N, CA, C and O atoms as a CHARMM CRD file, in Angstrom:
* protein
*
  276
    1    1 MET  N    -10.30600   2.57400  19.60800 PROA 1      0.00000
    2    1 MET  CA    -9.93100   1.87400  18.39100 PROA 1      0.00000
    3    1 MET  C     -8.40200   1.76700  18.35100 PROA 1      0.00000
    4    1 MET  O     -7.70300   2.75600  18.56800 PROA 1      0.00000
    5    2 LYS  N     -7.88900   0.56900  18.07300 PROA 2      0.00000
    6    2 LYS  CA    -6.44900   0.33700  17.96000 PROA 2      0.00000
    7    2 LYS  C     -6.03200   0.56400  16.50900 PROA 2      0.00000
    8    2 LYS  O     -6.65700   0.05000  15.58100 PROA 2      0.00000
    9    3 VAL  N     -4.96700   1.34100  16.33200 PROA 3      0.00000
   10    3 VAL  CA    -4.41200   1.63800  15.01600 PROA 3      0.00000
   11    3 VAL  C     -2.96100   1.17800  15.01000 PROA 3      0.00000
   12    3 VAL  O     -2.19400   1.50100  15.91600 PROA 3      0.00000
   13    4 TRP  N     -2.59400   0.42400  13.98300 PROA 4      0.00000
   14    4 TRP  CA    -1.22300  -0.06600  13.83700 PROA 4      0.00000
   15    4 TRP  C     -0.44800   0.90700  12.96100 PROA 4      0.00000
   16    4 TRP  O     -0.92900   1.32700  11.90800 PROA 4      0.00000
   17    5 ILE  N      0.73900   1.25900  13.39500 PROA 5      0.00000
   18    5 ILE  CA     1.57600   2.25500  12.73800 PROA 5      0.00000
   19    5 ILE  C      2.85200   1.57800  12.24700 PROA 5      0.00000
   20    5 ILE  O      3.54300   0.90700  13.01400 PROA 5      0.00000
   21    6 VAL  N      3.15900   1.75800  10.96800 PROA 6      0.00000
   22    6 VAL  CA     4.39500   1.22000  10.41400 PROA 6      0.00000
   23    6 VAL  C      5.23500   2.38700   9.90700 PROA 6      0.00000
   24    6 VAL  O      4.83300   3.11500   8.99900 PROA 6      0.00000
   25    7 LYS  N      6.41200   2.54700  10.51400 PROA 7      0.00000
   26    7 LYS  CA     7.40600   3.51200  10.02600 PROA 7      0.00000
   27    7 LYS  C      8.46300   2.69300   9.30200 PROA 7      0.00000
   28    7 LYS  O      8.95600   1.70100   9.83900 PROA 7      0.00000
   29    8 PHE  N      8.81300   3.09900   8.09400 PROA 8      0.00000
   30    8 PHE  CA     9.79300   2.33400   7.32900 PROA 8      0.00000
   31    8 PHE  C     10.62500   3.26000   6.45900 PROA 8      0.00000
   32    8 PHE  O     10.16300   4.30700   6.00600 PROA 8      0.00000
   33    9 ARG  N     11.89600   2.83400   6.23500 PROA 9      0.00000
   34    9 ARG  CA    12.77700   3.61700   5.37200 PROA 9      0.00000
   35    9 ARG  C     13.94400   2.76700   4.91400 PROA 9      0.00000
   36    9 ARG  O     14.35500   1.83000   5.59800 PROA 9      0.00000
   37   10 ARG  N     14.46300   3.09900   3.76300 PROA 10     0.00000
   38   10 ARG  CA    15.73300   2.54200   3.29500 PROA 10     0.00000
   39   10 ARG  C     16.84500   3.40100   3.88900 PROA 10     0.00000
   40   10 ARG  O     16.62000   4.55300   4.25900 PROA 10     0.00000
   41   11 SER  N     18.02600   2.84100   3.97600 PROA 11     0.00000
   42   11 SER  CA    19.16400   3.57300   4.51300 PROA 11     0.00000
   43   11 SER  C     19.35300   4.87300   3.73400 PROA 11     0.00000
   44   11 SER  O     19.38100   4.87300   2.50400 PROA 11     0.00000
   45   12 GLY  N     19.48200   5.97500   4.46300 PROA 12     0.00000
   46   12 GLY  CA    19.69900   7.27400   3.83800 PROA 12     0.00000
   47   12 GLY  C     18.43800   8.03100   3.49500 PROA 12     0.00000
   48   12 GLY  O     18.51200   9.21900   3.18000 PROA 12     0.00000
   49   13 ASP  N     17.28700   7.39400   3.54200 PROA 13     0.00000
   50   13 ASP  CA    16.01500   8.04200   3.22900 PROA 13     0.00000
   51   13 ASP  C     15.31300   8.49300   4.50600 PROA 13     0.00000
   52   13 ASP  O     15.69600   8.10900   5.61100 PROA 13     0.00000
   53   14 ASP  N     14.27600   9.31500   4.33400 PROA 14     0.00000
   54   14 ASP  CA    13.41600   9.69300   5.45000 PROA 14     0.00000
   55   14 ASP  C     12.37400   8.59900   5.66000 PROA 14     0.00000
   56   14 ASP  O     12.05500   7.84000   4.74400 PROA 14     0.00000
   57   15 TYR  N     11.85000   8.53200   6.88600 PROA 15     0.00000
   58   15 TYR  CA    10.81100   7.55100   7.19100 PROA 15     0.00000
   59   15 TYR  C      9.51700   7.88900   6.46400 PROA 15     0.00000
   60   15 TYR  O      9.16100   9.05700   6.30800 PROA 15     0.00000
   61   16 GLU  N      8.82800   6.85700   6.02600 PROA 16     0.00000
   62   16 GLU  CA     7.44500   6.95500   5.58000 PROA 16     0.00000
   63   16 GLU  C      6.60300   6.29200   6.65500 PROA 16     0.00000
   64   16 GLU  O      7.09100   5.43000   7.38600 PROA 16     0.00000
   65   17 VAL  N      5.34300   6.68800   6.75400 PROA 17     0.00000
   66   17 VAL  CA     4.46300   6.15300   7.78100 PROA 17     0.00000
   67   17 VAL  C      3.15700   5.72100   7.13900 PROA 17     0.00000
   68   17 VAL  O      2.59100   6.43500   6.31100 PROA 17     0.00000
   69   18 ARG  N      2.68600   4.54300   7.52800 PROA 18     0.00000
   70   18 ARG  CA     1.37900   4.05900   7.08000 PROA 18     0.00000
   71   18 ARG  C      0.60100   3.56400   8.29700 PROA 18     0.00000
   72   18 ARG  O      1.18900   3.05300   9.25100 PROA 18     0.00000
   73   19 LEU  N     -0.70000   3.71300   8.26100 PROA 19     0.00000
   74   19 LEU  CA    -1.57500   3.27200   9.34400 PROA 19     0.00000
   75   19 LEU  C     -2.44800   2.12000   8.86200 PROA 19     0.00000
   76   19 LEU  O     -2.86500   2.08400   7.70500 PROA 19     0.00000
   77   20 PHE  N     -2.71900   1.17600   9.76700 PROA 20     0.00000
   78   20 PHE  CA    -3.52100   0.00300   9.44200 PROA 20     0.00000
   79   20 PHE  C     -4.47900  -0.30800  10.57500 PROA 20     0.00000
   80   20 PHE  O     -4.25800   0.08900  11.71900 PROA 20     0.00000
   81   21 ARG  N     -5.53800  -1.01800  10.24900 PROA 21     0.00000
   82   21 ARG  CA    -6.52300  -1.42500  11.24500 PROA 21     0.00000
   83   21 ARG  C     -6.17000  -2.74300  11.91600 PROA 21     0.00000
   84   21 ARG  O     -6.71500  -3.06700  12.97100 PROA 21     0.00000
   85   22 SER  N     -5.26000  -3.51000  11.31400 PROA 22     0.00000
   86   22 SER  CA    -4.90500  -4.79800  11.91200 PROA 22     0.00000
   87   22 SER  C     -3.39200  -4.99900  11.92300 PROA 22     0.00000
   88   22 SER  O     -2.66200  -4.45700  11.09300 PROA 22     0.00000
   89   23 LYS  N     -2.95300  -5.79200  12.88500 PROA 23     0.00000
   90   23 LYS  CA    -1.53400  -6.11600  13.00300 PROA 23     0.00000
   91   23 LYS  C     -1.06200  -6.89700  11.78000 PROA 23     0.00000
   92   23 LYS  O      0.05700  -6.69300  11.30900 PROA 23     0.00000
   93   24 GLU  N     -1.89800  -7.77800  11.27200 PROA 24     0.00000
   94   24 GLU  CA    -1.54600  -8.59700  10.11300 PROA 24     0.00000
   95   24 GLU  C     -1.26800  -7.73900   8.88600 PROA 24     0.00000
   96   24 GLU  O     -0.31200  -7.99500   8.15500 PROA 24     0.00000
   97   25 GLU  N     -2.09000  -6.72900   8.65600 PROA 25     0.00000
   98   25 GLU  CA    -1.87300  -5.82000   7.52700 PROA 25     0.00000
   99   25 GLU  C     -0.57300  -5.03300   7.69900 PROA 25     0.00000
  100   25 GLU  O      0.18100  -4.85000   6.74300 PROA 25     0.00000
  101   26 ALA  N     -0.32000  -4.57300   8.91600 PROA 26     0.00000
  102   26 ALA  CA     0.88700  -3.80200   9.19600 PROA 26     0.00000
  103   26 ALA  C      2.13600  -4.66000   8.97300 PROA 26     0.00000
  104   26 ALA  O      3.09600  -4.22200   8.33900 PROA 26     0.00000
  105   27 GLU  N      2.10700  -5.88100   9.50100 PROA 27     0.00000
  106   27 GLU  CA     3.26500  -6.76400   9.34500 PROA 27     0.00000
  107   27 GLU  C      3.44800  -7.20800   7.89900 PROA 27     0.00000
  108   27 GLU  O      4.57600  -7.44400   7.46500 PROA 27     0.00000
  109   28 SER  N      2.36800  -7.32400   7.15700 PROA 28     0.00000
  110   28 SER  CA     2.46300  -7.68500   5.74700 PROA 28     0.00000
  111   28 SER  C      3.19400  -6.59600   4.95900 PROA 28     0.00000
  112   28 SER  O      4.05700  -6.89600   4.13400 PROA 28     0.00000
  113   29 LEU  N      2.84800  -5.33600   5.21300 PROA 29     0.00000
  114   29 LEU  CA     3.54700  -4.23300   4.55200 PROA 29     0.00000
  115   29 LEU  C      5.02500  -4.23700   4.94400 PROA 29     0.00000
  116   29 LEU  O      5.89500  -4.08900   4.08600 PROA 29     0.00000
  117   30 ALA  N      5.30700  -4.40400   6.22700 PROA 30     0.00000
  118   30 ALA  CA     6.69500  -4.41100   6.69800 PROA 30     0.00000
  119   30 ALA  C      7.48100  -5.52700   6.02500 PROA 30     0.00000
  120   30 ALA  O      8.61000  -5.31200   5.58200 PROA 30     0.00000
  121   31 LEU  N      6.89800  -6.70300   5.94600 PROA 31     0.00000
  122   31 LEU  CA     7.57100  -7.84500   5.32800 PROA 31     0.00000
  123   31 LEU  C      7.81600  -7.60600   3.84500 PROA 31     0.00000
  124   31 LEU  O      8.91800  -7.85500   3.35500 PROA 31     0.00000
  125   32 ASP  N      6.82200  -7.13300   3.13300 PROA 32     0.00000
  126   32 ASP  CA     6.97500  -6.85500   1.70300 PROA 32     0.00000
  127   32 ASP  C      8.04200  -5.78800   1.46000 PROA 32     0.00000
  128   32 ASP  O      8.84900  -5.91000   0.53900 PROA 32     0.00000
  129   33 PHE  N      8.04400  -4.75100   2.28200 PROA 33     0.00000
  130   33 PHE  CA     9.04300  -3.68900   2.14200 PROA 33     0.00000
  131   33 PHE  C     10.45400  -4.23700   2.33900 PROA 33     0.00000
  132   33 PHE  O     11.34200  -3.98400   1.52500 PROA 33     0.00000
  133   34 LEU  N     10.65800  -4.99000   3.42100 PROA 34     0.00000
  134   34 LEU  CA    11.99300  -5.50700   3.71200 PROA 34     0.00000
  135   34 LEU  C     12.44500  -6.54400   2.68500 PROA 34     0.00000
  136   34 LEU  O     13.63100  -6.61800   2.36300 PROA 34     0.00000
  137   35 LYS  N     11.52300  -7.33400   2.17700 PROA 35     0.00000
  138   35 LYS  CA    11.88100  -8.31300   1.14000 PROA 35     0.00000
  139   35 LYS  C     12.43300  -7.61900  -0.09800 PROA 35     0.00000
  140   35 LYS  O     13.28100  -8.17500  -0.79500 PROA 35     0.00000
  141   36 GLY  N     11.96400  -6.42300  -0.37200 PROA 36     0.00000
  142   36 GLY  CA    12.45300  -5.66000  -1.51100 PROA 36     0.00000
  143   36 GLY  C     13.82800  -5.04800  -1.29200 PROA 36     0.00000
  144   36 GLY  O     14.39900  -4.45100  -2.20500 PROA 36     0.00000
  145   37 CYS  N     14.35900  -5.19500  -0.08300 PROA 37     0.00000
  146   37 CYS  CA    15.65200  -4.58800   0.25100 PROA 37     0.00000
  147   37 CYS  C     16.79000  -5.60200   0.29600 PROA 37     0.00000
  148   37 CYS  O     17.93700  -5.22100   0.53100 PROA 37     0.00000
  149   38 VAL  N     16.50100  -6.88400   0.07700 PROA 38     0.00000
  150   38 VAL  CA    17.54200  -7.91900   0.15100 PROA 38     0.00000
  151   38 VAL  C     17.56200  -8.72400  -1.14400 PROA 38     0.00000
  152   38 VAL  O     16.58500  -8.74700  -1.89400 PROA 38     0.00000
  153   39 TRP  N     18.69300  -9.38500  -1.39300 PROA 39     0.00000
  154   39 TRP  CA    18.84700 -10.18300  -2.60900 PROA 39     0.00000
  155   39 TRP  C     18.05000 -11.47100  -2.55900 PROA 39     0.00000
  156   39 TRP  O     17.46000 -11.87400  -3.56200 PROA 39     0.00000
  157   40 SER  N     18.02400 -12.12500  -1.40300 PROA 40     0.00000
  158   40 SER  CA    17.38300 -13.43800  -1.28800 PROA 40     0.00000
  159   40 SER  C     16.39900 -13.45700  -0.12900 PROA 40     0.00000
  160   40 SER  O     16.71500 -13.99200   0.93400 PROA 40     0.00000
  161   41 PRO  N     15.21700 -12.88600  -0.30900 PROA 41     0.00000
  162   41 PRO  CA    14.26100 -12.83100   0.80500 PROA 41     0.00000
  163   41 PRO  C     13.82100 -14.21600   1.28100 PROA 41     0.00000
  164   41 PRO  O     13.38300 -14.37000   2.42100 PROA 41     0.00000
  165   42 GLU  N     13.93500 -15.21500   0.41800 PROA 42     0.00000
  166   42 GLU  CA    13.52600 -16.57000   0.80800 PROA 42     0.00000
  167   42 GLU  C     14.46700 -17.17500   1.84200 PROA 42     0.00000
  168   42 GLU  O     14.15600 -18.22200   2.41100 PROA 42     0.00000
  169   43 ASP  N     15.61200 -16.54200   2.09800 PROA 43     0.00000
  170   43 ASP  CA    16.55600 -17.03100   3.10300 PROA 43     0.00000
  171   43 ASP  C     16.10600 -16.73200   4.53100 PROA 43     0.00000
  172   43 ASP  O     16.72500 -17.20800   5.48300 PROA 43     0.00000
  173   44 PHE  N     15.04500 -15.95700   4.69200 PROA 44     0.00000
  174   44 PHE  CA    14.60200 -15.53500   6.01900 PROA 44     0.00000
  175   44 PHE  C     13.24000 -16.14600   6.33100 PROA 44     0.00000
  176   44 PHE  O     12.32600 -16.12300   5.50700 PROA 44     0.00000
  177   45 ASP  N     13.12700 -16.69600   7.54800 PROA 45     0.00000
  178   45 ASP  CA    11.89600 -17.38200   7.94300 PROA 45     0.00000
  179   45 ASP  C     10.87300 -16.46600   8.59900 PROA 45     0.00000
  180   45 ASP  O      9.67300 -16.73100   8.52400 PROA 45     0.00000
  181   46 THR  N     11.32600 -15.39600   9.23900 PROA 46     0.00000
  182   46 THR  CA    10.40100 -14.53100   9.97000 PROA 46     0.00000
  183   46 THR  C     10.68500 -13.06700   9.68600 PROA 46     0.00000
  184   46 THR  O     11.75700 -12.70100   9.20500 PROA 46     0.00000
  185   47 LEU  N      9.71400 -12.25700   9.99000 PROA 47     0.00000
  186   47 LEU  CA     9.87200 -10.80900   9.88000 PROA 47     0.00000
  187   47 LEU  C     10.99600 -10.33700  10.79100 PROA 47     0.00000
  188   47 LEU  O     11.77500  -9.46700  10.40100 PROA 47     0.00000
  189   48 ASP  N     11.09700 -10.88700  11.98900 PROA 48     0.00000
  190   48 ASP  CA    12.14600 -10.47700  12.92700 PROA 48     0.00000
  191   48 ASP  C     13.53600 -10.74800  12.37000 PROA 48     0.00000
  192   48 ASP  O     14.42700  -9.90700  12.49500 PROA 48     0.00000
  193   49 GLU  N     13.73100 -11.91100  11.75600 PROA 49     0.00000
  194   49 GLU  CA    15.03700 -12.23800  11.16000 PROA 49     0.00000
  195   49 GLU  C     15.37900 -11.26200  10.03700 PROA 49     0.00000
  196   49 GLU  O     16.50400 -10.77000   9.95100 PROA 49     0.00000
  197   50 LEU  N     14.41400 -10.99200   9.19300 PROA 50     0.00000
  198   50 LEU  CA    14.62400 -10.08700   8.07000 PROA 50     0.00000
  199   50 LEU  C     14.88900  -8.66400   8.55600 PROA 50     0.00000
  200   50 LEU  O     15.75900  -7.97200   8.02800 PROA 50     0.00000
  201   51 GLU  N     14.14400  -8.23900   9.55000 PROA 51     0.00000
  202   51 GLU  CA    14.33000  -6.90500  10.12000 PROA 51     0.00000
  203   51 GLU  C     15.73300  -6.76900  10.71400 PROA 51     0.00000
  204   51 GLU  O     16.40400  -5.76100  10.49200 PROA 51     0.00000
  205   52 ALA  N     16.17300  -7.76600  11.45800 PROA 52     0.00000
  206   52 ALA  CA    17.50800  -7.72700  12.06900 PROA 52     0.00000
  207   52 ALA  C     18.59700  -7.69300  11.00100 PROA 52     0.00000
  208   52 ALA  O     19.55700  -6.93200  11.11800 PROA 52     0.00000
  209   53 HSD  N     18.45400  -8.50700   9.96700 PROA 53     0.00000
  210   53 HSD  CA    19.44700  -8.52900   8.88700 PROA 53     0.00000
  211   53 HSD  C     19.54300  -7.15700   8.20700 PROA 53     0.00000
  212   53 HSD  O     20.63900  -6.64600   7.97600 PROA 53     0.00000
  213   54 CYS  N     18.40700  -6.57900   7.89700 PROA 54     0.00000
  214   54 CYS  CA    18.39800  -5.27900   7.21500 PROA 54     0.00000
  215   54 CYS  C     19.00000  -4.18700   8.09400 PROA 54     0.00000
  216   54 CYS  O     19.75800  -3.35000   7.60400 PROA 54     0.00000
  217   55 ALA  N     18.67200  -4.18600   9.37900 PROA 55     0.00000
  218   55 ALA  CA    19.21200  -3.17900  10.29200 PROA 55     0.00000
  219   55 ALA  C     20.71300  -3.39100  10.50700 PROA 55     0.00000
  220   55 ALA  O     21.48300  -2.43100  10.49100 PROA 55     0.00000
  221   56 ASP  N     21.12700  -4.63500  10.70800 PROA 56     0.00000
  222   56 ASP  CA    22.54800  -4.92900  10.94100 PROA 56     0.00000
  223   56 ASP  C     23.42000  -4.54000   9.75500 PROA 56     0.00000
  224   56 ASP  O     24.58000  -4.16600   9.92900 PROA 56     0.00000
  225   57 ASN  N     22.86700  -4.62700   8.55800 PROA 57     0.00000
  226   57 ASN  CA    23.61900  -4.31000   7.34500 PROA 57     0.00000
  227   57 ASN  C     23.30100  -2.92200   6.79400 PROA 57     0.00000
  228   57 ASN  O     23.69100  -2.58900   5.67500 PROA 57     0.00000
  229   58 ASP  N     22.59100  -2.11300   7.58600 PROA 58     0.00000
  230   58 ASP  CA    22.24300  -0.74100   7.21900 PROA 58     0.00000
  231   58 ASP  C     21.55000  -0.66200   5.85500 PROA 58     0.00000
  232   58 ASP  O     21.84100   0.20800   5.03500 PROA 58     0.00000
  233   59 LEU  N     20.60900  -1.61600   5.63900 PROA 59     0.00000
  234   59 LEU  CA    19.85500  -1.63300   4.38500 PROA 59     0.00000
  235   59 LEU  C     18.52900  -0.89600   4.50900 PROA 59     0.00000
  236   59 LEU  O     18.17300  -0.07700   3.66100 PROA 59     0.00000
  237   60 ALA  N     17.80400  -1.20300   5.58700 PROA 60     0.00000
  238   60 ALA  CA    16.47500  -0.63400   5.77400 PROA 60     0.00000
  239   60 ALA  C     16.06600  -0.78100   7.23700 PROA 60     0.00000
  240   60 ALA  O     16.63000  -1.58100   7.98300 PROA 60     0.00000
  241   61 TYR  N     15.07700   0.00700   7.62100 PROA 61     0.00000
  242   61 TYR  CA    14.61500   0.00300   9.00100 PROA 61     0.00000
  243   61 TYR  C     13.09800   0.06200   9.02400 PROA 61     0.00000
  244   61 TYR  O     12.48000   0.72600   8.19200 PROA 61     0.00000
  245   62 ILE  N     12.49700  -0.64500   9.98900 PROA 62     0.00000
  246   62 ILE  CA    11.05200  -0.57000  10.19200 PROA 62     0.00000
  247   62 ILE  C     10.76100  -0.46800  11.67300 PROA 62     0.00000
  248   62 ILE  O     11.57800  -0.84800  12.51100 PROA 62     0.00000
  249   63 ASP  N      9.59800   0.04300  11.97800 PROA 63     0.00000
  250   63 ASP  CA     9.09300   0.07400  13.34300 PROA 63     0.00000
  251   63 ASP  C      7.59500  -0.15600  13.25100 PROA 63     0.00000
  252   63 ASP  O      6.87300   0.63700  12.64600 PROA 63     0.00000
  253   64 VAL  N      7.13300  -1.23800  13.84900 PROA 64     0.00000
  254   64 VAL  CA     5.70200  -1.55600  13.86900 PROA 64     0.00000
  255   64 VAL  C      5.22600  -1.37500  15.30200 PROA 64     0.00000
  256   64 VAL  O      5.74800  -2.00900  16.21900 PROA 64     0.00000
  257   65 ALA  N      4.24300  -0.51500  15.49400 PROA 65     0.00000
  258   65 ALA  CA     3.71300  -0.23300  16.82100 PROA 65     0.00000
  259   65 ALA  C      2.21600   0.01200  16.69600 PROA 65     0.00000
  260   65 ALA  O      1.67100   0.04900  15.59300 PROA 65     0.00000
  261   66 TYR  N      1.56700   0.17800  17.82700 PROA 66     0.00000
  262   66 TYR  CA     0.13800   0.52700  17.78700 PROA 66     0.00000
  263   66 TYR  C     -0.16400   1.63200  18.77300 PROA 66     0.00000
  264   66 TYR  O      0.60600   1.90800  19.69300 PROA 66     0.00000
  265   67 ASP  N     -1.30600   2.25300  18.55400 PROA 67     0.00000
  266   67 ASP  CA    -1.78700   3.29100  19.45500 PROA 67     0.00000
  267   67 ASP  C     -3.29700   3.15000  19.53200 PROA 67     0.00000
  268   67 ASP  O     -3.93200   2.63100  18.61300 PROA 67     0.00000
  269   68 ILE  N     -3.85300   3.60400  20.60900 PROA 68     0.00000
  270   68 ILE  CA    -5.29900   3.59100  20.79800 PROA 68     0.00000
  271   68 ILE  C     -5.80200   5.03100  20.58800 PROA 68     0.00000
  272   68 ILE  O     -5.35600   5.97000  21.24600 PROA 68     0.00000
  273   69 ILE  N     -6.73800   5.16100  19.65600 PROA 69     0.00000
  274   69 ILE  CA    -7.28900   6.50600  19.41800 PROA 69     0.00000
  275   69 ILE  C     -8.76700   6.52600  19.70000 PROA 69     0.00000
  276   69 ILE  O     -9.40900   7.56700  19.55800 PROA 69     0.00000
């Protein structure tokens, strides 16, 4: 069974971890989290763009990966 793992944190905080059964659910959480960390989330077209902006500006960090259990 494939499990999707999302590690996320705001700058200065500890990571939180959530597990999902699908990549879409994992990416949805990541996108919603990062949108809450910027002033104008509508300025970003993709999760990758938003993730890069947040990391470059030390706002927030995410890591989406999977594992087989």
